[in-house]
C-alpha positions as CSV (number, residue, x, y, z in Angstrom):
1,M,50.0,-11.0,11.6
2,K,53.4,-10.8,10.2
3,I,55.1,-10.0,13.5
4,P,57.4,-12.7,14.8
5,C,56.3,-14.5,17.9
6,Y,58.0,-16.4,20.7
7,N,58.1,-20.2,20.8
8,F,55.6,-21.6,23.3
9,E,54.9,-24.8,25.1
10,S,51.5,-26.3,25.8
11,S,50.2,-28.4,28.6
12,P,49.0,-32.0,27.6
13,D,45.4,-30.9,27.6
14,G,46.1,-27.8,25.4
15,L,44.6,-25.4,27.9
16,R,47.7,-23.8,29.3
17,F,50.5,-22.3,27.2
18,E,53.8,-20.8,28.5
19,F,56.5,-18.8,26.8
20,D,59.3,-16.4,27.8
21,S,59.3,-12.7,27.1
22,I,62.9,-11.8,26.5
23,S,64.6,-8.4,26.5
24,D,68.1,-7.1,27.1
25,R,67.0,-6.4,30.7
26,K,65.1,-9.6,31.8
27,K,63.3,-12.7,30.9
28,I,59.7,-13.1,32.1
29,R,57.6,-16.3,32.0
30,K,54.2,-15.6,30.4
31,V,51.1,-17.8,30.7
32,V,48.0,-18.0,28.6
33,E,45.3,-20.2,30.1
34,F,41.9,-21.3,28.8
35,T,39.3,-22.1,31.3
36,P,35.8,-23.4,30.3
37,L,33.0,-21.4,31.8
38,P,30.9,-23.5,34.3
39,Q,27.6,-22.2,32.9
40,N,28.6,-22.9,29.3
41,P,31.5,-25.3,28.5
42,E,31.5,-24.2,24.8
43,I,33.0,-20.9,26.0
44,F,36.6,-20.7,27.3
45,N,37.9,-17.6,29.2
46,L,41.4,-16.6,28.1
47,G,43.6,-15.6,31.0
48,F,47.0,-14.0,30.4
49,G,49.8,-12.6,32.4
50,D,53.1,-13.2,34.1
51,M,53.6,-16.4,36.0
52,K,53.9,-15.9,39.7
53,T,56.2,-18.2,41.8
54,D,53.3,-20.4,42.8
55,G,52.4,-21.0,39.1
56,T,49.3,-18.8,39.0
57,I,48.9,-15.8,36.7
58,D,49.3,-12.2,37.6
59,D,47.0,-10.5,35.0
60,L,47.4,-7.0,36.5
61,I,51.2,-6.6,36.3
62,V,52.7,-4.3,33.7
63,S,55.9,-6.0,32.6
64,N,57.2,-3.2,30.3
65,N,59.7,-5.6,28.7
66,Q,59.8,-3.6,25.4
67,D,58.3,-6.6,23.4
68,M,54.6,-5.9,23.5
69,E,54.0,-6.6,19.8
70,K,55.9,-9.9,19.9
71,V,54.0,-11.0,23.1
72,L,50.6,-10.1,21.5
73,A,51.6,-11.9,18.3
74,T,52.4,-15.0,20.4
75,I,49.0,-14.8,22.1
76,I,47.3,-14.7,18.7
77,Q,49.3,-17.8,17.6
78,I,48.3,-19.5,20.8
79,I,44.7,-18.7,20.0
80,F,45.1,-20.4,16.6
81,E,46.7,-23.4,18.3
82,F,43.8,-23.6,20.8
83,F,41.3,-23.7,17.9
84,K,43.2,-26.5,16.1
85,T,41.7,-29.0,18.6
86,R,38.6,-27.0,19.6
87,T,37.2,-25.6,16.3
88,G,33.6,-25.2,17.5
89,K,34.5,-23.5,20.8
90,I,34.4,-19.7,21.6
91,I,37.1,-17.7,23.4
92,L,36.1,-15.0,25.8
93,I,38.5,-12.3,26.7
94,L,37.4,-10.0,29.5
95,R,39.5,-7.0,30.5
96,S,41.5,-7.1,33.7
97,T,41.9,-3.3,33.3
98,A,40.5,-0.7,31.0
99,S,43.9,-0.1,29.5
100,R,44.4,-3.8,28.7
101,S,40.9,-3.9,27.0
102,R,42.0,-0.8,24.9
103,L,45.2,-2.5,24.0
104,Y,43.4,-5.7,22.9
105,Q,41.0,-3.6,20.9
106,I,43.9,-1.8,19.1
107,V,45.5,-5.1,18.2
108,I,42.2,-6.5,16.9
109,A,41.4,-3.3,14.9
110,K,44.9,-3.3,13.4
111,N,44.5,-6.9,12.2
112,I,40.8,-7.3,11.7
113,T,41.0,-7.3,7.9
114,E,43.5,-10.1,8.0
115,M,41.6,-12.0,10.7
116,N,38.2,-11.6,9.1
117,D,38.9,-14.5,6.8
118,I,39.4,-16.9,9.7
119,L,38.0,-15.5,12.9
120,L,34.7,-14.0,13.9
121,V,35.3,-11.3,16.5
122,K,32.4,-9.7,18.6
123,G,32.7,-7.0,21.2
124,I,31.0,-6.9,24.6
125,R,29.6,-3.5,25.5
126,N,27.2,-2.7,28.4
127,G,26.7,-6.5,28.7
128,E,25.5,-6.8,25.1
129,V,27.3,-8.7,22.3
130,E,27.8,-6.8,19.0
131,D,29.8,-6.9,15.9
132,F,33.3,-5.5,16.5
133,V,33.7,-1.8,15.5
134,S,37.2,-0.3,15.7
135,E,36.2,3.0,17.4
136,V,34.1,1.5,20.2
137,N,35.5,0.7,23.7
138,Y,34.6,-2.8,24.8
139,E,34.6,-4.6,28.1
140,G,35.5,-7.9,26.4
141,F,35.6,-9.9,23.2
142,F,34.3,-13.2,21.9
143,I,36.4,-14.9,19.3
144,K,35.4,-17.9,17.2
145,M,36.8,-19.7,14.1
146,K,34.6,-19.2,11.0
C-alpha cells in the first residue's frame, strides 16, 4: 500500500499496538490487539477499535474521523510488524459488524495483487475457509505470511 500511515507504538510483547487518528476535529486513540486463540496458539485474533477510558477496545464504535484509509494503512503496517517476530503464525480477523467485514474485504480486494507476493489471505464463509475472492462476502479472514 502506498497510502501514508500513522506512527504507532507497540507493547513490549508485540501484541498490542496503539496510534492516534488525527483530524481537524479530534484525536482518537486507536488500538490493535492480537490475542492467541486458546484452542490453537498458532492463530491470533486481531481486535481493533477505539480505546475506551479503561484501556479496553470499543470495536463497534464508528469514529468517522475522515481518515479511514490512513487508519487501515496503519493496521496493515501493524500486521507486517506483528509478522516480523511471528512469521509462522496466522492472524484471524472476524467481523464485529457486517459493514466492517465488507470494509475489510474492500481493502483486501483493492490491495490483493500487491499483497499476494507476501501474504496468503483466505476468507471464511459459512464456517468454511476458502481462497479469497473479491466479490464474495466473508464473515472473517485468515492472513499468513508466505
